[in-house]
C-alpha positions as CSV (number, residue, x, y, z in Angstrom):
1,M,-8.4,26.5,-22.2
2,I,-8.6,23.1,-20.7
3,I,-8.2,21.4,-24.1
4,F,-5.2,23.5,-24.9
5,A,-3.6,22.6,-21.6
6,A,-4.3,18.9,-22.2
7,L,-2.8,19.1,-25.7
8,V,0.3,20.9,-24.5
9,S,0.9,18.5,-21.6
10,A,0.1,15.3,-23.5
11,P,3.7,14.5,-24.6
12,Y,5.0,14.9,-21.1
13,V,2.2,12.9,-19.5
14,G,2.5,10.2,-22.2
15,Y,6.2,9.9,-21.7
16,N,5.9,9.5,-17.9
17,V,3.1,7.0,-18.2
18,S,5.0,4.9,-20.7
19,K,8.1,5.1,-18.5
20,R,6.1,3.9,-15.5
21,L,4.4,1.1,-17.5
22,S,7.9,-0.1,-18.6
23,T,8.6,-1.2,-15.0
24,L,5.9,-3.9,-15.3
25,H,8.3,-6.4,-16.7
26,A,8.7,-9.5,-14.5
27,G,12.2,-8.7,-13.5
28,K,11.7,-5.0,-12.8
29,L,8.3,-5.6,-11.0
30,K,10.2,-6.9,-7.9
31,K,12.0,-3.5,-7.7
32,D,9.0,-1.3,-7.9
33,R,8.8,0.5,-4.5
34,S,5.1,1.3,-4.9
35,L,4.2,-2.3,-5.4
36,I,6.4,-3.5,-2.6
37,A,4.8,-1.0,-0.2
38,R,1.3,-2.1,-1.2
39,M,2.1,-5.8,-0.9
40,D,3.6,-5.1,2.5
41,G,0.5,-3.4,3.6
42,I,-1.6,-6.4,2.6
43,K,0.8,-8.7,4.4
44,V,0.6,-6.7,7.6
45,G,-3.2,-6.5,7.3
46,K,-3.5,-10.3,7.0
47,R,-1.2,-10.8,10.0
48,I,-3.4,-8.4,12.1
49,F,-6.5,-10.3,11.0
50,R,-5.0,-13.7,11.8
51,Q,-4.0,-12.5,15.3
52,K,-7.2,-10.6,16.1
53,P,-10.0,-11.9,13.8
54,L,-13.1,-11.0,15.8
55,F,-12.6,-7.4,16.9
56,G,-9.4,-6.3,15.1
57,I,-7.1,-3.6,16.6
58,G,-9.6,-0.8,16.8
59,L,-11.1,1.6,14.3
60,G,-8.5,4.0,13.0
61,A,-5.6,2.3,14.7
62,F,-3.9,0.8,11.7
63,P,-1.7,3.9,11.0
64,T,-0.3,3.9,14.5
65,R,-0.2,0.2,15.5
66,W,0.9,-1.5,12.2
67,S,4.5,-1.6,13.2
68,K,3.8,-4.2,16.0
69,Y,2.6,-6.7,13.3
70,V,5.5,-6.3,10.8
71,G,7.3,-9.6,10.1
72,F,10.5,-10.4,8.2
73,D,8.6,-11.1,5.0
74,T,7.9,-7.4,4.6
75,Y,10.6,-5.4,2.9
76,A,9.7,-1.7,2.9
77,H,7.9,-1.5,6.2
78,H,10.4,-3.6,8.1
79,F,12.9,-0.8,8.0
80,D,10.6,2.2,8.5
81,R,8.6,1.5,11.6
82,I,8.4,5.1,12.8
83,A,6.3,6.6,10.1
84,K,2.5,6.3,9.9
85,M,1.5,3.9,7.2
86,Y,-1.9,3.7,5.5
87,P,-2.6,0.6,3.4
88,D,-3.6,1.3,-0.1
89,L,-6.5,-1.2,0.0
90,T,-9.3,0.3,2.2
91,Y,-10.9,-3.1,2.8
92,N,-7.6,-4.4,4.1
93,Q,-7.5,-1.6,6.7
94,L,-11.2,-2.0,7.6
95,I,-11.0,-5.8,8.2
96,S,-7.8,-5.4,10.2
97,E,-9.2,-2.6,12.4
98,T,-12.7,-3.9,13.0
99,G,-12.5,-7.7,12.4
100,L,-15.4,-9.9,11.6
101,V,-17.7,-8.3,14.1
102,A,-18.0,-5.1,12.1
């Protein structure tokens, strides 16, 4: 049953994967919202670490306090400061929340 479902859905999945991979051209890469959001999360995490390198902002505080550290070099997060944001990179979140001590 699983093999049948995989065979039936393979053309649809293959088309969507190839369409997504076509955005990896250098010109289109700058317009990929997912990549922009991930890069913005890394920039915010770096900024938090630079300002609070020893203890960070507190364990579990990144989703609620990230908006205080957003700069003008972030695109997606600069306009949406109300929503909770979780960085895609877990190590980035851990180092910004706990600092070097942890």
